[in-house]
N, C-alpha and C positions, 0 to 999 in steps of 0.2 A: 830396658825392662820389657817392652813389647816388640822388640825387633823381629820382623818377619812374621809377626802374628796377624791374624785376620779377625777383625771384630765387626759385629753387626750391632748398631745402636738404633733403637726405635725412638720416635719423637725427637729427632736429632736437629730440627731446624731452630729451636729456641731453648732457652732455660737450661735445665739440668742435662738434657740430651745433647745440646750444642756444646756445653762445657766439657762433657764427657768425650764427645767425638774429637774436639780440639786437643784435649789433654792426651788421649790415646795416640793421636797422630804425632804429637810432640815427642812421645816416647817410642816411636818407631812402628806403630801399627798401621796396617792397611785397613782403613775404616770404610764400611758401607753405611751410609746415612739413609735411614728410612723415615719419611714423613709425608703427610698428605699435602703440605704446603710446598708445592714443587719449586716455586721461585725462590722462596727463602731457603729451602733445603739446598738447592744448587748454589746459592750465594755462599752459604757456609762452607760447602765442599770446595768451591773455587777459592775461597779465602784460605782454607787449609793448604790447598795445592800451591797457592802463591807464597806460602811460608815454607815451601819444600816438604810439606806433608803429603801423604797419599790418601786420597778420599774420593769416593764415588757417591753420587746422590741418586736416590730412587724415590720417585713420587708414588707412595704406597699408602693405602688405607689399611691400617693394621687389623681391621676387622675382616679383611678379605684374605682368607686363608691361602687360596691358590696364588695370590699376588705375593704374599710374604714368602711362600715356598719357592716361587720363581727367583726371588732375590737370593735366597740361600743357595739354590742350584747354581746361579751365576757366580757367586763367590767361590763355590767349590770348583766349578769348571775353570775359572780364571786363575785361581791360586792354589787349588788342591786341598784346601783346608778351611775350616772355621774353628777358631780357637776360643772366641769369646762372644757371648750374646748378652747385651744389656737391654733388658725390657723396661723402657722408661716411659713410653707413650701413655698419656693419661689425661683425663679431663676432670674438672671439679665444679660443675654448676651447682648453685645453691637452690635449695627448696625445702620448705617445711614438709615433713613426712605426710601430714594430712592433706597437703595440696599436691603431692607428687602423683604423677600418672605412671601407669605401668610402662608406657613407652619410655619415659625418662629413666625409670629404674633399669629397664633392659638395655638402654643405650649406654649408660655409664658402665654396666657390667660387661657389655660387649667390648668397649674400648679399653677399660682398665684391667679386666681379668681374662676374658675370652681371647683377647689379642695375644696374651702370653701362651695360651694353649696353642694357637696357630704357630707362633714363632718357635716355641720349644719343640713342637712336633716337627718343624722344618729342619732343626739342627741336631736334635738328640740322636737320631740313628747314626749320623755321621760321627758325632763325638763319641758315642758308645763303641762304634767300630774302631775308632782310632785310640780308644781308651785314654782320652784326654779332652778336657773342656772345662770352661768356666762360664756359668750362667749367673747373671746378677739381675735380680728382680727389684724394681723400685716400688716399695709400698708407701706407708705414711705413718708418722707418729700418732696421727689421729686415731688409728686403730687402738692404741694403748690408752688414749685419754678421752676419746669420744669427741664429737663436734656437733653443734647445733646446725641445722639446715644442710647437713651433709651425711645423713644416714645411709643413702645409697652409695656415696663415695666411700665412707668408712667400711661398709659391708664389703665392697669390692676389694678394698685394700687388705681387709682381713683375709679374704680369699687368696690374695697373693701370698700372704704369709703361710697359710695352710698348704698351698701348692708348693711353695719352696720347701717346706719341711718334708712333705711326702715324697717329692722327687729327689731330695737329698738321700732319702732311704733307698729309693729304687735305683738311683744312678751311682751310688757310692761304690758298689763293687766293680763298676766300670771306670773308676777314677775320674768321674765327671762331678765337679763341684757345683752345688746350687746354693746360693746365698742371697740375702735380701738386705736392702737398706731402707730404713724408715726415716726419711727426712722430716725435720721440723718445719718451722716457718722460714721458707726460703724466699729471699727477695729476688723476684724475677721481673722482667719488663711487663708481664701481664698482670702482676699483682694489683696495681691500682684499680683494675676493673672489679676486684672482688674484696679488697681489704681497705679498711678505713684507718685513719690515724689512731683512733681509739683501739682498733684491733692490734696495731703494731705495739702500742703501749702494753697491752695485755701479753703479747708474745714475749716482750723483753722482761716483763715482771715474772713470767713463768720460767724463763731460762736462767740457768746458773751463770752462763757467760753472757754479759750484757752487751752484745753486739749482734747486728743482723747477720745471718748466714746468707751466703750467696751460692749460686750453682756450682762454683769451683769447689766449695767445701764438700759437696756430695760427689762430684767427679773424682776427687782425690780418694775418697773411700772406694768408689767403683774401681779405680786403678789398682788399689791394694787387693781387692777381691778378684781382679782379673789376672794377677801375676802369681809367681811362685811364692811370694811373701805370704800368701794366704793358703798355702797347700795343706795346712792342718785344720782348715775350717770347712765345714759344710753344714747346711741346714740352719744357719745362724742369721739373726737379724741384728744389723749394726745400726744403732741410733746415731744419726747426725742431726742433732737437735739442740746443740749448745747446752746440754744438761737439763732439758725440760722434763723428760721422763727417764727414770732409771729403773733397771730391772736386772 
């Protein structure tokens, strides 16, 4: 499915990013893993290589445009192409809006939204020149349903959807696809720091499918959007939320 394709995945050291990097490698991709957690990122890449996959780890702060661009250049220099970009890196600290500082607002937008500006700027000219590319942006179902104590997060994820739609219009004539995934409540290793048992019960009550979703559920959707199976799609948001929100 992704044989000889080159993919960049941000936020690849844990959760959805890790699952996506692993799945892409299983399906033949050369994967470049970008994450600020150098040790964990390298461990994931080493694990992929130990299973005969192809992966390279880069300790990168996705808010650092030149650093992200340097990874893109390295991918092109080494392999001659970038076929897929998965913009997954993101944070979701909680705060009531009335208690939120401007610095908190700016930080979450820099990580969740402006980072995508950096990474897409780094790969788009190459994809446009080759007339081929798949960009997959990770947003959130919270944009559709709202969320308490996450106004800054929801606003940033709404920006991701707007960016996706606009770039799909701009890049379509160049055969570059830009799509979006809006995950629901995904069970990750970091979840216990933010989510209570009561929250989990609310998630399950809201979902049509009564099971917890994991990172692999989202990674499989990203794989679909990264391959020729999705060649008829661009500018779309694919909900992976167990039937929480429907549109």
